[in-house]
Backbone as JSON Lines, residues from 0, in Angstrom:
{"i":0,"aa":"M","n":[33.74,109.44,178.2],"ca":[32.61,108.69,177.72],"c":[32.62,107.26,178.32]}
{"i":1,"aa":"S","n":[31.6,106.88,178.98],"ca":[31.59,105.58,179.62],"c":[30.83,104.6,178.68]}
{"i":2,"aa":"E","n":[31.4,103.38,178.61],"ca":[30.83,102.31,177.81],"c":[29.86,101.52,178.67]}
{"i":3,"aa":"E","n":[28.6,101.24,178.2],"ca":[27.65,100.55,178.96],"c":[28.14,99.14,179.15]}
{"i":4,"aa":"L","n":[28.06,98.65,180.38],"ca":[28.53,97.26,180.69],"c":[27.28,96.34,180.94]}
{"i":5,"aa":"I","n":[27.49,95.09,180.71],"ca":[26.42,94.07,180.97],"c":[27.03,92.98,181.78]}
{"i":6,"aa":"S","n":[26.32,92.49,182.81],"ca":[26.84,91.45,183.63],"c":[26.85,90.11,182.94]}
{"i":7,"aa":"K","n":[27.66,89.15,183.42],"ca":[27.78,87.86,182.71],"c":[26.39,87.18,182.75]}
{"i":8,"aa":"K","n":[25.7,87.23,183.89],"ca":[24.4,86.63,184.02],"c":[23.42,87.17,183.03]}
{"i":9,"aa":"D","n":[23.38,88.48,182.9],"ca":[22.41,89.12,181.96],"c":[22.81,88.77,180.51]}
{"i":10,"aa":"L","n":[24.11,88.74,180.28],"ca":[24.58,88.4,178.91],"c":[24.16,87.02,178.46]}
{"i":11,"aa":"L","n":[24.32,86.09,179.29],"ca":[23.95,84.71,178.99],"c":[22.47,84.59,178.68]}
{"i":12,"aa":"E","n":[21.64,85.3,179.53],"ca":[20.23,85.3,179.29],"c":[19.84,86.0,178.0]}
{"i":13,"aa":"L","n":[20.49,87.2,177.78],"ca":[20.01,88.03,176.6],"c":[20.5,87.36,175.24]}
{"i":14,"aa":"A","n":[21.66,86.78,175.34],"ca":[22.25,86.23,174.09],"c":[21.77,84.75,173.87]}
{"i":15,"aa":"G","n":[21.23,84.15,174.91],"ca":[20.78,82.8,174.74],"c":[21.87,81.76,174.58]}
{"i":16,"aa":"I","n":[22.97,82.01,175.3],"ca":[24.11,81.06,175.23],"c":[24.41,80.55,176.63]}
{"i":17,"aa":"S","n":[25.23,79.49,176.65],"ca":[25.57,78.89,177.9],"c":[26.88,79.43,178.47]}
{"i":18,"aa":"Y","n":[27.16,79.2,179.72],"ca":[28.46,79.58,180.33],"c":[29.55,78.83,179.59]}
{"i":19,"aa":"G","n":[29.37,77.52,179.26],"ca":[30.34,76.79,178.54],"c":[30.72,77.35,177.17]}
{"i":20,"aa":"Q","n":[29.71,77.81,176.42],"ca":[29.95,78.35,175.06],"c":[30.74,79.6,175.21]}
{"i":21,"aa":"L","n":[30.4,80.48,176.17],"ca":[31.12,81.73,176.35],"c":[32.61,81.55,176.59]}
{"i":22,"aa":"Y","n":[32.92,80.56,177.54],"ca":[34.33,80.37,177.86],"c":[35.05,79.58,176.78]}
{"i":23,"aa":"R","n":[34.32,78.76,176.03],"ca":[34.94,78.07,174.92],"c":[35.36,79.08,173.83]}
{"i":24,"aa":"W","n":[34.57,80.04,173.58],"ca":[34.9,81.07,172.58],"c":[35.98,81.95,173.14]}
{"i":25,"aa":"K","n":[36.01,82.17,174.42],"ca":[37.2,82.93,175.07],"c":[38.46,82.15,174.81]}
{"i":26,"aa":"R","n":[38.47,80.84,175.1],"ca":[39.65,79.95,174.94],"c":[40.13,79.96,173.45]}
{"i":27,"aa":"K","n":[39.23,80.08,172.52],"ca":[39.54,80.04,171.09],"c":[39.88,81.42,170.62]}
{"i":28,"aa":"D","n":[39.96,82.45,171.48],"ca":[40.27,83.84,171.19],"c":[39.23,84.48,170.29]}
{"i":29,"aa":"L","n":[38.01,84.02,170.32],"ca":[36.97,84.65,169.56],"c":[36.38,85.86,170.34]}
{"i":30,"aa":"I","n":[36.62,85.87,171.63],"ca":[36.24,87.02,172.45],"c":[37.48,87.48,173.23]}
{"i":31,"aa":"P","n":[37.93,88.75,173.13],"ca":[39.17,89.17,173.71],"c":[39.15,89.11,175.21]}
{"i":32,"aa":"E","n":[40.27,88.75,175.76],"ca":[40.47,88.67,177.19],"c":[40.08,89.93,177.91]}
{"i":33,"aa":"E","n":[40.41,91.09,177.31],"ca":[40.16,92.43,177.93],"c":[38.71,92.76,178.02]}
{"i":34,"aa":"W","n":[37.85,92.01,177.39],"ca":[36.38,92.28,177.42],"c":[35.82,91.65,178.71]}
{"i":35,"aa":"F","n":[36.55,90.83,179.35],"ca":[36.08,90.19,180.57],"c":[36.55,91.09,181.75]}
{"i":36,"aa":"I","n":[35.69,91.91,182.27],"ca":[36.04,92.99,183.2],"c":[35.49,92.56,184.62]}
{"i":37,"aa":"R","n":[36.48,92.41,185.52],"ca":[36.1,92.01,186.88],"c":[35.82,93.25,187.74]}
{"i":38,"aa":"K","n":[34.67,93.28,188.38],"ca":[34.3,94.44,189.19],"c":[33.73,93.96,190.55]}
{"i":39,"aa":"S","n":[33.97,94.73,191.59],"ca":[33.39,94.46,192.94],"c":[31.98,94.89,192.93]}
{"i":40,"aa":"T","n":[31.09,94.03,193.5],"ca":[29.67,94.37,193.67],"c":[29.3,93.98,195.13]}
{"i":41,"aa":"F","n":[28.08,94.29,195.52],"ca":[27.72,93.94,196.87],"c":[27.68,92.45,197.17]}
{"i":42,"aa":"T","n":[27.64,91.64,196.09],"ca":[27.64,90.17,196.25],"c":[29.07,89.58,196.12]}
{"i":43,"aa":"G","n":[30.06,90.51,195.85],"ca":[31.45,90.05,195.64],"c":[31.93,90.41,194.29]}
{"i":44,"aa":"Q","n":[32.96,89.63,193.76],"ca":[33.49,89.99,192.45],"c":[32.6,89.37,191.35]}
{"i":45,"aa":"E","n":[32.22,90.21,190.33],"ca":[31.43,89.78,189.23],"c":[32.14,90.11,187.93]}
{"i":46,"aa":"T","n":[31.76,89.42,186.86],"ca":[32.36,89.67,185.52],"c":[31.4,90.46,184.72]}
{"i":47,"aa":"F","n":[31.84,91.54,184.07],"ca":[31.05,92.34,183.23],"c":[31.71,92.45,181.81]}
{"i":48,"aa":"F","n":[30.94,92.88,180.81],"ca":[31.38,93.01,179.47],"c":[30.97,94.37,178.85]}
{"i":49,"aa":"P","n":[31.77,94.88,177.92],"ca":[31.19,96.03,177.17],"c":[29.99,95.59,176.33]}
{"i":50,"aa":"K","n":[28.87,96.05,176.65],"ca":[27.56,95.49,176.19],"c":[27.43,95.52,174.67]}
{"i":51,"aa":"E","n":[27.67,96.67,174.0],"ca":[27.49,96.68,172.58],"c":[28.5,95.81,171.8]}
{"i":52,"aa":"K","n":[29.74,95.82,172.31],"ca":[30.79,95.03,171.61],"c":[30.54,93.51,171.76]}
{"i":53,"aa":"I","n":[30.22,93.09,172.94],"ca":[29.98,91.66,173.13],"c":[28.8,91.09,172.46]}
{"i":54,"aa":"L","n":[27.67,91.86,172.41],"ca":[26.5,91.38,171.78],"c":[26.75,91.35,170.28]}
{"i":55,"aa":"Q","n":[27.4,92.29,169.7],"ca":[27.78,92.29,168.28],"c":[28.59,91.11,167.95]}
{"i":56,"aa":"R","n":[29.62,90.81,168.8],"ca":[30.56,89.75,168.57],"c":[29.76,88.37,168.57]}
{"i":57,"aa":"I","n":[28.98,88.21,169.61],"ca":[28.23,86.94,169.72],"c":[27.3,86.73,168.52]}
{"i":58,"aa":"E","n":[26.65,87.8,168.1],"ca":[25.77,87.67,166.98],"c":[26.56,87.28,165.69]}
{"i":59,"aa":"R","n":[27.75,87.88,165.54],"ca":[28.53,87.46,164.35],"c":[29.07,86.02,164.44]}
{"i":60,"aa":"I","n":[29.46,85.58,165.62],"ca":[29.89,84.25,165.84],"c":[28.71,83.22,165.45]}
{"i":61,"aa":"Q","n":[27.55,83.52,165.97],"ca":[26.43,82.64,165.72],"c":[26.04,82.62,164.32]}
{"i":62,"aa":"T","n":[26.19,83.8,163.62],"ca":[25.82,83.88,162.16],"c":[26.78,83.16,161.33]}
{"i":63,"aa":"M","n":[28.11,83.17,161.71],"ca":[29.14,82.68,160.82],"c":[29.58,81.26,161.13]}
{"i":64,"aa":"K","n":[29.24,80.77,162.3],"ca":[29.84,79.51,162.75],"c":[29.28,78.28,161.93]}
{"i":65,"aa":"E","n":[28.14,78.51,161.25],"ca":[27.64,77.36,160.42],"c":[28.49,77.17,159.15]}
{"i":66,"aa":"N","n":[29.14,78.27,158.72],"ca":[30.0,78.21,157.49],"c":[31.45,78.13,157.81]}
{"i":67,"aa":"L","n":[31.85,78.48,158.99],"ca":[33.27,78.5,159.33],"c":[33.56,77.76,160.61]}
{"i":68,"aa":"S","n":[34.69,77.11,160.75],"ca":[35.03,76.39,161.98],"c":[35.43,77.44,163.02]}
{"i":69,"aa":"L","n":[35.52,77.02,164.28],"ca":[35.93,77.93,165.35],"c":[37.34,78.46,165.11]}
{"i":70,"aa":"D","n":[38.22,77.6,164.53],"ca":[39.55,77.98,164.2],"c":[39.64,79.03,163.11]}
{"i":71,"aa":"E","n":[38.73,78.81,162.17],"ca":[38.66,79.83,161.06],"c":[38.1,81.17,161.56]}
{"i":72,"aa":"L","n":[37.09,81.07,162.46],"ca":[36.6,82.31,163.1],"c":[37.68,83.0,163.87]}
{"i":73,"aa":"A","n":[38.49,82.21,164.59],"ca":[39.54,82.82,165.43],"c":[40.56,83.57,164.48]}
{"i":74,"aa":"D","n":[40.84,83.0,163.33],"ca":[41.75,83.69,162.43],"c":[41.12,85.01,161.94]}
{"i":75,"aa":"M","n":[39.79,84.96,161.74],"ca":[39.18,86.14,161.26],"c":[39.16,87.27,162.34]}
{"i":76,"aa":"F","n":[38.87,86.87,163.54],"ca":[38.8,87.91,164.68],"c":[40.22,88.24,165.18]}
{"i":77,"aa":"S","n":[41.2,87.49,164.82],"ca":[42.53,87.81,165.35],"c":[43.13,89.03,164.65]}
{"i":78,"aa":"P","n":[43.86,89.92,165.36],"ca":[44.59,91.01,164.76],"c":[45.8,90.54,163.96]}
{"i":79,"aa":"N","n":[46.19,89.32,164.11],"ca":[47.42,88.83,163.44],"c":[47.22,88.53,161.99]}
{"i":80,"aa":"V","n":[47.38,89.47,161.16],"ca":[47.27,89.29,159.69],"c":[48.52,89.89,159.03]}
{"i":81,"aa":"S","n":[49.65,89.58,159.65],"ca":[50.92,90.22,159.17],"c":[51.31,89.8,157.79]}
{"i":82,"aa":"E","n":[50.85,88.68,157.29],"ca":[51.33,88.17,155.99],"c":[50.35,88.64,154.85]}
{"i":83,"aa":"L","n":[49.24,89.2,155.19],"ca":[48.32,89.6,154.19],"c":[48.81,90.78,153.37]}
{"i":84,"aa":"Q","n":[48.79,90.67,152.02],"ca":[49.17,91.79,151.13],"c":[48.21,91.85,149.93]}
{"i":85,"aa":"L","n":[47.74,92.98,149.61],"ca":[46.84,93.13,148.45],"c":[47.28,94.39,147.66]}
{"i":86,"aa":"T","n":[47.02,94.38,146.36],"ca":[47.33,95.55,145.55],"c":[46.22,96.56,145.62]}
{"i":87,"aa":"K","n":[46.54,97.76,145.14],"ca":[45.57,98.75,145.02],"c":[44.34,98.26,144.24]}
{"i":88,"aa":"D","n":[44.56,97.57,143.08],"ca":[43.46,97.1,142.31],"c":[42.64,96.03,142.99]}
{"i":89,"aa":"D","n":[43.29,95.17,143.8],"ca":[42.58,94.15,144.64],"c":[41.58,94.86,145.58]}
{"i":90,"aa":"L","n":[42.02,95.93,146.18],"ca":[41.14,96.6,147.18],"c":[39.99,97.26,146.44]}
{"i":91,"aa":"L","n":[40.21,97.79,145.34],"ca":[39.14,98.44,144.54],"c":[38.09,97.4,144.08]}
{"i":92,"aa":"K","n":[38.6,96.28,143.58],"ca":[37.72,95.2,143.08],"c":[36.91,94.59,144.15]}
{"i":93,"aa":"R","n":[37.46,94.44,145.41],"ca":[36.74,93.86,146.5],"c":[35.91,94.87,147.26]}
{"i":94,"aa":"N","n":[35.76,96.1,146.76],"ca":[34.97,97.16,147.37],"c":[35.37,97.45,148.8]}
{"i":95,"aa":"I","n":[36.65,97.25,149.08],"ca":[37.23,97.75,150.4],"c":[37.25,99.25,150.42]}
{"i":96,"aa":"V","n":[37.53,99.89,149.23],"ca":[37.7,101.31,149.21],"c":[37.3,101.79,147.81]}
{"i":97,"aa":"S","n":[36.82,103.0,147.72],"ca":[36.46,103.66,146.44],"c":[37.71,104.26,145.79]}
{"i":98,"aa":"E","n":[37.65,104.47,144.5],"ca":[38.86,105.0,143.79],"c":[39.13,106.4,144.29]}
{"i":99,"aa":"T","n":[38.11,107.2,144.61],"ca":[38.33,108.58,145.05],"c":[39.11,108.59,146.38]}
{"i":100,"aa":"V","n":[38.74,107.79,147.3],"ca":[39.4,107.74,148.64],"c":[40.79,107.09,148.49]}
{"i":101,"aa":"M","n":[40.86,106.09,147.61],"ca":[42.17,105.48,147.37],"c":[43.16,106.51,146.84]}
{"i":102,"aa":"N","n":[42.8,107.36,146.02],"ca":[43.66,108.35,145.46],"c":[44.02,109.4,146.56]}
{"i":103,"aa":"I","n":[43.1,109.73,147.38],"ca":[43.34,110.67,148.57],"c":[44.49,109.92,149.46]}
{"i":104,"aa":"Y","n":[44.27,108.69,149.66],"ca":[45.25,107.92,150.59],"c":[46.59,107.9,149.93]}
{"i":105,"aa":"I","n":[46.69,107.55,148.67],"ca":[48.02,107.44,148.01],"c":[48.75,108.85,147.96]}
{"i":106,"aa":"D","n":[47.94,109.89,147.76],"ca":[48.53,111.22,147.71],"c":[49.12,111.58,149.08]}
{"i":107,"aa":"T","n":[48.42,111.09,150.13],"ca":[48.94,111.36,151.52],"c":[50.09,110.44,151.93]}
{"i":108,"aa":"D","n":[49.94,109.13,151.54],"ca":[50.89,108.15,152.06],"c":[52.11,108.02,151.27]}
{"i":109,"aa":"K","n":[52.11,108.22,150.0],"ca":[53.24,108.14,149.1],"c":[53.98,106.76,149.18]}
{"i":110,"aa":"G","n":[53.21,105.7,149.58],"ca":[53.84,104.42,149.72],"c":[53.66,103.56,148.49]}
{"i":111,"aa":"S","n":[53.97,102.3,148.72],"ca":[53.89,101.25,147.66],"c":[52.43,101.02,147.22]}
{"i":112,"aa":"S","n":[52.34,100.46,146.05],"ca":[51.0,100.06,145.54],"c":[50.59,98.73,146.09]}
{"i":113,"aa":"V","n":[51.42,98.1,146.84],"ca":[51.02,96.84,147.54],"c":[50.71,97.24,149.03]}
{"i":114,"aa":"F","n":[49.63,96.76,149.51],"ca":[49.14,97.1,150.84],"c":[49.25,95.94,151.85]}
{"i":115,"aa":"D","n":[49.97,96.17,152.92],"ca":[49.83,95.21,154.03],"c":[48.58,95.54,154.83]}
{"i":116,"aa":"F","n":[48.33,94.77,155.92],"ca":[47.01,94.95,156.59],"c":[46.99,96.29,157.27]}
{"i":117,"aa":"S","n":[48.08,96.8,157.82],"ca":[48.06,98.07,158.46],"c":[47.54,99.19,157.48]}
{"i":118,"aa":"R","n":[48.03,99.16,156.32],"ca":[47.62,100.18,155.26],"c":[46.22,99.91,154.79]}
{"i":119,"aa":"I","n":[45.83,98.65,154.7],"ca":[44.48,98.27,154.31],"c":[43.47,98.87,155.35]}
{"i":120,"aa":"L","n":[43.8,98.69,156.61],"ca":[42.96,99.2,157.7],"c":[42.88,100.78,157.62]}
{"i":121,"aa":"E","n":[44.01,101.38,157.36],"ca":[44.07,102.83,157.28],"c":[43.12,103.36,156.19]}
{"i":122,"aa":"V","n":[43.26,102.83,155.05],"ca":[42.44,103.29,153.89],"c":[40.99,102.95,154.15]}
{"i":123,"aa":"Y","n":[40.7,101.79,154.74],"ca":[39.32,101.48,155.03],"c":[38.64,102.38,155.99]}
{"i":124,"aa":"V","n":[39.38,102.76,157.11],"ca":[38.88,103.7,158.03],"c":[38.65,105.08,157.4]}
{"i":125,"aa":"L","n":[39.57,105.48,156.54],"ca":[39.45,106.78,155.83],"c":[38.18,106.7,154.93]}
{"i":126,"aa":"E","n":[38.01,105.68,154.21],"ca":[36.83,105.48,153.35],"c":[35.54,105.52,154.24]}
{"i":127,"aa":"K","n":[35.49,104.83,155.34],"ca":[34.3,104.72,156.12],"c":[33.83,106.09,156.68]}
{"i":128,"aa":"L","n":[34.9,106.88,157.17],"ca":[34.53,108.16,157.83],"c":[34.29,109.24,156.78]}
{"i":129,"aa":"L","n":[35.03,109.29,155.66],"ca":[34.8,110.25,154.63],"c":[33.42,110.12,153.95]}
{"i":130,"aa":"Q","n":[33.13,108.8,153.67],"ca":[31.83,108.51,152.99],"c":[30.64,108.8,153.86]}
{"i":131,"aa":"S","n":[30.83,108.61,155.19],"ca":[29.67,108.95,156.12],"c":[29.43,110.44,156.31]}
{"i":132,"aa":"G","n":[30.48,111.2,155.95],"ca":[30.36,112.66,156.09],"c":[30.65,113.07,157.56]}
{"i":133,"aa":"E","n":[31.17,112.2,158.34],"ca":[31.4,112.5,159.79],"c":[32.66,113.4,159.91]}
{"i":134,"aa":"I","n":[33.58,113.29,158.99],"ca":[34.83,114.05,159.1],"c":[35.13,114.73,157.77]}
{"i":135,"aa":"S","n":[36.01,115.75,157.91],"ca":[36.43,116.52,156.7],"c":[37.66,115.84,156.11]}
{"i":136,"aa":"L","n":[38.11,116.33,154.96],"ca":[39.32,115.8,154.39],"c":[40.5,116.09,155.2]}
{"i":137,"aa":"D","n":[40.61,117.25,155.79],"ca":[41.76,117.61,156.63],"c":[41.78,116.68,157.91]}
{"i":138,"aa":"E","n":[40.61,116.46,158.42],"ca":[40.53,115.5,159.61],"c":[40.94,114.09,159.13]}
{"i":139,"aa":"G","n":[40.56,113.7,157.9],"ca":[41.0,112.38,157.47],"c":[42.47,112.26,157.34]}
{"i":140,"aa":"K","n":[43.16,113.28,156.88],"ca":[44.62,113.27,156.77],"c":[45.2,113.28,158.17]}
{"i":141,"aa":"M","n":[44.59,113.91,159.14],"ca":[45.14,113.95,160.49],"c":[45.04,112.5,161.12]}
{"i":142,"aa":"L","n":[43.89,111.83,160.9],"ca":[43.7,110.52,161.51],"c":[44.7,109.48,160.86]}
{"i":143,"aa":"L","n":[44.99,109.71,159.59],"ca":[46.01,108.81,158.93],"c":[47.32,108.96,159.62]}
{"i":144,"aa":"G","n":[47.7,110.21,160.02],"ca":[48.97,110.43,160.69],"c":[49.04,109.72,161.98]}
{"i":145,"aa":"V","n":[47.92,109.73,162.71],"ca":[47.86,109.08,164.01],"c":[47.96,107.58,163.85]}
{"i":146,"aa":"L","n":[47.28,106.98,162.87],"ca":[47.29,105.55,162.65],"c":[48.71,105.09,162.21]}
{"i":147,"aa":"K","n":[49.33,105.87,161.3],"ca":[50.67,105.52,160.84],"c":[51.69,105.52,161.94]}
{"i":148,"aa":"E","n":[51.62,106.52,162.86],"ca":[52.55,106.66,164.0],"c":[52.37,105.56,164.96]}
{"i":149,"aa":"N","n":[51.16,104.93,164.99],"ca":[50.86,103.91,166.0],"c":[50.6,102.56,165.48]}
{"i":150,"aa":"R","n":[51.18,102.26,164.29],"ca":[50.86,100.97,163.62],"c":[51.13,99.76,164.54]}
{"i":151,"aa":"A","n":[52.24,99.81,165.28],"ca":[52.64,98.66,166.11],"c":[51.63,98.42,167.24]}
{"i":152,"aa":"V","n":[51.1,99.53,167.79],"ca":[50.09,99.45,168.83],"c":[48.71,98.9,168.28]}
{"i":153,"aa":"V","n":[48.34,99.46,167.16],"ca":[47.14,99.01,166.48],"c":[47.11,97.52,166.18]}
{"i":154,"aa":"K","n":[48.23,97.0,165.81],"ca":[48.35,95.58,165.46],"c":[48.06,94.67,166.6]}
{"i":155,"aa":"Q","n":[48.49,95.11,167.85],"ca":[48.43,94.21,169.0],"c":[47.35,94.46,169.97]}
{"i":156,"aa":"K","n":[46.73,95.73,169.97],"ca":[45.81,96.03,170.99],"c":[44.38,96.32,170.44]}
{"i":157,"aa":"S","n":[43.41,96.35,171.3],"ca":[42.05,96.78,170.97],"c":[42.07,98.34,171.07]}
{"i":158,"aa":"C","n":[41.83,98.96,170.0],"ca":[41.91,100.44,169.97],"c":[40.62,101.01,169.39]}
{"i":159,"aa":"D","n":[40.3,102.26,169.93],"ca":[39.22,103.07,169.42],"c":[39.86,104.32,168.81]}
{"i":160,"aa":"L","n":[39.41,104.76,167.63],"ca":[39.82,106.01,167.03],"c":[38.75,107.05,167.31]}
{"i":161,"aa":"V","n":[39.11,108.24,167.92],"ca":[38.1,109.23,168.23],"c":[38.52,110.55,167.59]}
{"i":162,"aa":"I","n":[37.59,111.2,166.82],"ca":[37.83,112.52,166.24],"c":[36.99,113.47,167.1]}
{"i":163,"aa":"M","n":[37.68,114.52,167.66],"ca":[37.06,115.49,168.49],"c":[37.1,116.89,167.89]}
{"i":164,"aa":"R","n":[36.18,117.74,168.3],"ca":[36.21,119.16,167.85],"c":[35.88,120.08,169.01]}
{"i":165,"aa":"K","n":[36.63,121.16,169.1],"ca":[36.31,122.19,170.12],"c":[36.71,123.52,169.52]}
{"i":166,"aa":"L","n":[35.72,124.49,169.57],"ca":[35.99,125.79,169.08],"c":[36.56,125.77,167.67]}
{"i":167,"aa":"G","n":[36.07,124.91,166.88],"ca":[36.45,124.85,165.43],"c":[37.82,124.11,165.17]}
{"i":168,"aa":"I","n":[38.43,123.63,166.26],"ca":[39.67,122.93,166.16],"c":[39.49,121.43,166.32]}
{"i":169,"aa":"S","n":[40.0,120.69,165.41],"ca":[39.87,119.16,165.47],"c":[41.1,118.55,166.12]}
{"i":170,"aa":"S","n":[40.87,117.43,166.73],"ca":[42.01,116.6,167.19],"c":[41.6,115.18,167.13]}
{"i":171,"aa":"C","n":[42.63,114.28,167.1],"ca":[42.41,112.89,166.92],"c":[43.05,112.08,168.08]}
{"i":172,"aa":"L","n":[42.34,111.12,168.61],"ca":[42.83,110.43,169.83],"c":[42.75,108.89,169.53]}
{"i":173,"aa":"L","n":[43.77,108.16,169.83],"ca":[43.76,106.73,169.75],"c":[43.66,106.21,171.18]}
{"i":174,"aa":"V","n":[42.53,105.55,171.46],"ca":[42.25,105.09,172.86],"c":[42.51,103.59,172.84]}
{"i":175,"aa":"V","n":[43.47,103.13,173.74],"ca":[43.89,101.72,173.77],"c":[43.29,101.02,174.95]}
{"i":176,"aa":"N","n":[42.57,99.93,174.74],"ca":[42.0,99.12,175.79],"c":[41.27,99.9,176.85]}
{"i":177,"aa":"A","n":[40.51,100.88,176.44],"ca":[39.88,101.79,177.41],"c":[38.46,101.36,177.65]}
{"i":178,"aa":"E","n":[38.11,101.33,178.95],"ca":[36.68,101.03,179.32],"c":[35.9,102.35,179.15]}
{"i":179,"aa":"S","n":[36.49,103.49,179.53],"ca":[35.82,104.81,179.36],"c":[36.87,105.89,179.26]}
{"i":180,"aa":"F","n":[36.41,107.04,178.75],"ca":[37.33,108.22,178.71],"c":[36.43,109.43,178.74]}
{"i":181,"aa":"S","n":[37.03,110.54,179.17],"ca":[36.28,111.81,179.33],"c":[37.07,112.97,178.68]}
{"i":182,"aa":"F","n":[36.28,114.01,178.25],"ca":[36.89,115.23,177.66],"c":[36.47,116.41,178.4]}
{"i":183,"aa":"E","n":[37.24,117.49,178.15],"ca":[36.81,118.75,178.82],"c":[35.49,119.24,178.24]}
{"i":184,"aa":"T","n":[34.79,120.11,179.01],"ca":[33.43,120.66,178.61],"c":[33.6,121.39,177.34]}
{"i":185,"aa":"G","n":[32.62,121.19,176.47],"ca":[32.56,121.78,175.18],"c":[33.15,121.0,174.06]}
{"i":186,"aa":"T","n":[33.82,119.95,174.32],"ca":[34.37,119.04,173.32],"c":[33.3,118.21,172.77]}
{"i":187,"aa":"K","n":[33.2,118.15,171.48],"ca":[32.23,117.32,170.72],"c":[32.96,116.15,170.0]}
{"i":188,"aa":"V","n":[32.39,114.96,170.11],"ca":[32.94,113.83,169.46],"c":[32.31,113.78,168.03]}
{"i":189,"aa":"A","n":[33.13,113.97,167.08],"ca":[32.65,113.95,165.63],"c":[32.51,112.53,165.1]}
{"i":190,"aa":"A","n":[33.42,111.64,165.58],"ca":[33.37,110.22,165.1],"c":[34.13,109.39,166.05]}
{"i":191,"aa":"Q","n":[33.67,108.09,166.2],"ca":[34.41,107.15,167.03],"c":[34.26,105.81,166.36]}
{"i":192,"aa":"L","n":[35.36,105.17,166.2],"ca":[35.4,103.85,165.51],"c":[36.23,102.8,166.3]}
{"i":193,"aa":"S","n":[35.8,101.63,166.41],"ca":[36.51,100.52,166.93],"c":[37.41,99.92,165.77]}
{"i":194,"aa":"L","n":[38.7,100.04,165.91],"ca":[39.58,99.48,164.86],"c":[39.51,97.99,164.74]}
{"i":195,"aa":"M","n":[39.18,97.32,165.88],"ca":[39.04,95.88,165.87],"c":[37.83,95.5,164.99]}
{"i":196,"aa":"T","n":[36.7,96.28,165.2],"ca":[35.56,96.0,164.4],"c":[35.77,96.24,162.94]}
{"i":197,"aa":"C","n":[36.53,97.34,162.64],"ca":[36.88,97.66,161.27],"c":[37.75,96.48,160.6]}
{"i":198,"aa":"A","n":[38.66,95.97,161.4],"ca":[39.5,94.86,160.91],"c":[38.67,93.67,160.6]}
{"i":199,"aa":"E","n":[37.66,93.38,161.45],"ca":[36.8,92.22,161.24],"c":[35.91,92.48,159.98]}
{"i":200,"aa":"E","n":[35.46,93.71,159.8],"ca":[34.66,93.99,158.56],"c":[35.41,93.81,157.28]}
{"i":201,"aa":"I","n":[36.78,94.17,157.35],"ca":[37.63,93.94,156.2],"c":[37.76,92.47,155.9]}
{"i":202,"aa":"K","n":[38.1,91.65,156.97],"ca":[38.21,90.24,156.84],"c":[36.97,89.57,156.33]}
{"i":203,"aa":"S","n":[35.88,90.07,156.72],"ca":[34.59,89.56,156.26],"c":[34.4,89.73,154.78]}
{"i":204,"aa":"K","n":[34.78,90.95,154.31],"ca":[34.68,91.27,152.85],"c":[35.65,90.38,152.12]}
{"i":205,"aa":"L","n":[36.82,90.16,152.69],"ca":[37.82,89.3,151.93],"c":[37.41,87.83,151.91]}
{"i":206,"aa":"L","n":[36.76,87.36,152.9],"ca":[36.22,86.04,152.9],"c":[35.1,85.81,151.88]}
């Protein structure tokens, strides 16, 4: 699956921002370095971006910058939330997760009632996909296993979670910093989520 790209020139025109704004946000880590993709064209080297991700990010920055400083926005978009801890009741009260999905997660995880950000992200992703009806309960338990085994990677990288099905068999893939990926013929993508976007949604709810 290839992600649609947009050139820097088209992005600046479409988003109505200046070159200076774009690179100031980059310096503040509001836009990830890996989204600046250098490609050869007939005019030489040009910079492209993942279109959907960059437009969503710019829209969020513009919406929130009136209430938050650039440093506060950087904290929100940063994956570094290692000190954050919330209880099960905190997550329920803040509508991060429903009680039904929380119980499913606890039955599967068998961990503490205090959640660090890795576990908050896991239960939020489970909530999002089960409530949407995109995945089954068994697929939900499978994706939790993948997230738990790769917590260190998820904390540091831009990752997409992909649930696939072929001939009635499901599998789960964690795609790290990928511009595109392909599957064999007959494979259907049941669900695909950006974990970075999910983390931002959680932080937005907490703020």
